[in-house]
N, C-alpha and C positions, 0 to 999 in steps of 0.2 A: 420676218430679219426687222433688222435693228438698219437705216438708213444709215448707206455710208459718211465720214469723216468731212471727205472732200464737196460732196449731196448737201452734206450741213452749211457747211463752211462758204458753198455757193448760191441757198437758198439765202442766208445770211448777205452775202453781199448781192445781190441784189436791191435786199428791201432797201437796207441802210442808205445805197444810194440814192435808190432811190424818194426814201423817206429824207433825209438830207436834203436833196433838189426841189424837193415840195416846198419843204419845212422852212427849207436856210435860203431862201432866194438863188435857187439858181445854184446851190455850193454841191458839188462831186464830190465827198465824202472818202472816198476811193477808188474812185480812178481818175487822178486829180491831177492829167494833164488831159483833160476833161475840161479841168479850169480856166486853161492857156481862152477858148473856143468861150467861154459865158464871160470872164472876164474882158472879151472885145465888146462884144455886145455889150455888157454893165456899160462901158464907158462911152459908144454908141449910143446908146439908148440913156444913160444915164442913170439908172435904175441902179439901187444899192447891192450891196457883196462885194464891191472890189476891192476893200480892203480881206478882209478873209478869201479872195481867189490869190490873190499875193501871198498870205501867208499858208495858203494851203505844202506848196512845192517845202516850202524849207523847213513846217514843224515832223510835213512828210519822211523826209530825208533823215531827217535826223533821229527819226524812233524807229525806223529803218537801221540807222546805222546801230544805235545803241540794243533793240533789239540782237543785229549781229554779233555783238560784245557777248553779250550774257548767255547766247546759246555757245558760243567759243569758251567763254570759262566753264560751259555745264556739259561740254564736250563731251566728260567720261558716262554722261547717263541720260543718254541721247532724250528718252521717256519722259523723265522726272522736267529736261529745259520744256521736251513741247510740252509737258499740263500746265506747266508754270509758265510760261508767254500766254498758252489758253486763259489760262485764272489771269493774268494785267489784262486782254485782251476783255475776257468780260466785267472786271471791274471798271475798266472805261465805256462800254457800252452801258451799264447801267450811273455811273454816272454822267452819262448823256441821256439815258432818259430822262432823268429825275430832273435834269438841268430843261431841257425841252419842256417838261408836261407843268415844269415851276415858271421856268419865263415866256414860253410862246401864247401866244403865235408871236412870229418874228415881225414887225412891218420896214423893221428895219436891218441888215444884212452882215452891217455895219459897227450894229450897235455891239455894245459889251459882251454883253446878255447871249447874243449871235453867234459870240466870235468865240467868246469862252466854251461855248454849247457845242458849234461846230469843230472844231480844233481836236474838241477833247474824241468827236465819231473820226475824225481824219487819223489822229493816235490811235484808234482802238483799229484803223481799217488797216494802218499801213503794222501793225505787228502779224494783221492777218497777211497778205502781202511778204513778208518775211517769212513769217509759217510758212508758207507754199515754197517760197524757192529754199529753207535752208534747210526744212525739215521732210518733205513733200515734190521733194525733186522731178519724179519719177508720174507726177501724177497732173491733171490737167488745173491749170489755170482759175480761181476761184472768183476772180473776183474782173476779173476785163477778159467780153467773151469774143472780141473781136478775131484771136487768134484760134481758139476755140472751134471757130463759123469757122474761119478758113481752113481749118485741116478737118472737119467734119465734112467738108465739100468736095478736100480732094479727098477723102478714101470715100466716100458715094460713090464716085466718078470710078476710082480703080474699083472697087466690089465689082462694076457692071462690066469690067476686061478678064479676059482667061485670066487666072493669077495659080500658082500652085500656090496647094491644100495649107503647108506653114503658114507661108504667106497670108492668105485669107483667114487664117485663123487671127495671126495676129494684128493685122486692121480688123475685123470684126471685134473681140474682145475692145480696140482703141474705139472703137466709134461707140459702143456703149458707156464705156466712159465720158467717150465726150460730146453723148446723147446729152447722159441724164445730167452734166454738169450745167448744161446749156438751159433744159428743163428747168433745173434746180434755180438756176437762174433770174428764167421769164419767171418763175413762180415766186419769186421773191419778190422781183420789181412791179407784177400784179396786186400781190396783198399789201402789197406796202401802200399801192396808188388808194385802194379802196377801205383801207384802214384810216389811210388820212384823211381821205372824202367823209370818212363817219364820223372818227373820232380826233380829225386834228393831230396834235402832239401829242398824244397818246398812245399812238405806230408805234413811236420808239419804245416801248414795253416789253415789244416781238421781241428784238435780237438777244436783247439778256437771258430771254427765258430759252432761248434756244441757246443760247451760248451758255446758257447753267446746264443744260441736259447736258453737251455736247462734253462738259465737266466732269459731271456727275455717270457715266456713263461706267458702268465695268468693261474695262477691259482686257483681256487674256495678257496674264502673266509671261514674262520675256519677252514681249514685244515690243522692243524702246524704241523702235523707226513708226515716224509717222504711217506706213503701209502696212506696220502692226495694230491700228487703232482705226481699221478699215471699217 
């Protein structure tokens, strides 16, 4: 059975965020609000990467804004719109990998090489975040696991109580989706850390390969919405 689209996106979400954090002086490429924390730490400790952390959020917002406009322009064909956005993300992930391999390792997170590489990856993950909100609203988030973990624990607590069969079935189905998303994200984080330890910036070659697999998958005809791409 083919892995679902949310599973693959979660895998890449955890991988890119971890690889970016390790290689780019603590830059979160997907969980951009986390950069507020690392920004404070960089300012106090005097480490590099302050400029990248300041640029990440406005760039992220700009890309999400643009992604929404593109999706709206293509609203009559939701499947082509989704595939177009996935291809755009793939191109950015590929460009980020080439930049990281060519310019890394990054000793200075504020150097132009690190900034260009980091912002390319931030743009890629901004598209993924927007894809989830626009085309996959009924699925679990694929880049930030705090909400998923919270709901997972709530659902587990509910499952130990007496429930109507219909309610239990709904919660059970949601539990499976949430567990798969969290597990994929954690797997991505683990593999990224291990690959970075072994191969350095060459670790960035994995996300575009996963993205290429997503783009090349043969999907059932007539299923425009993202749910049909699972």
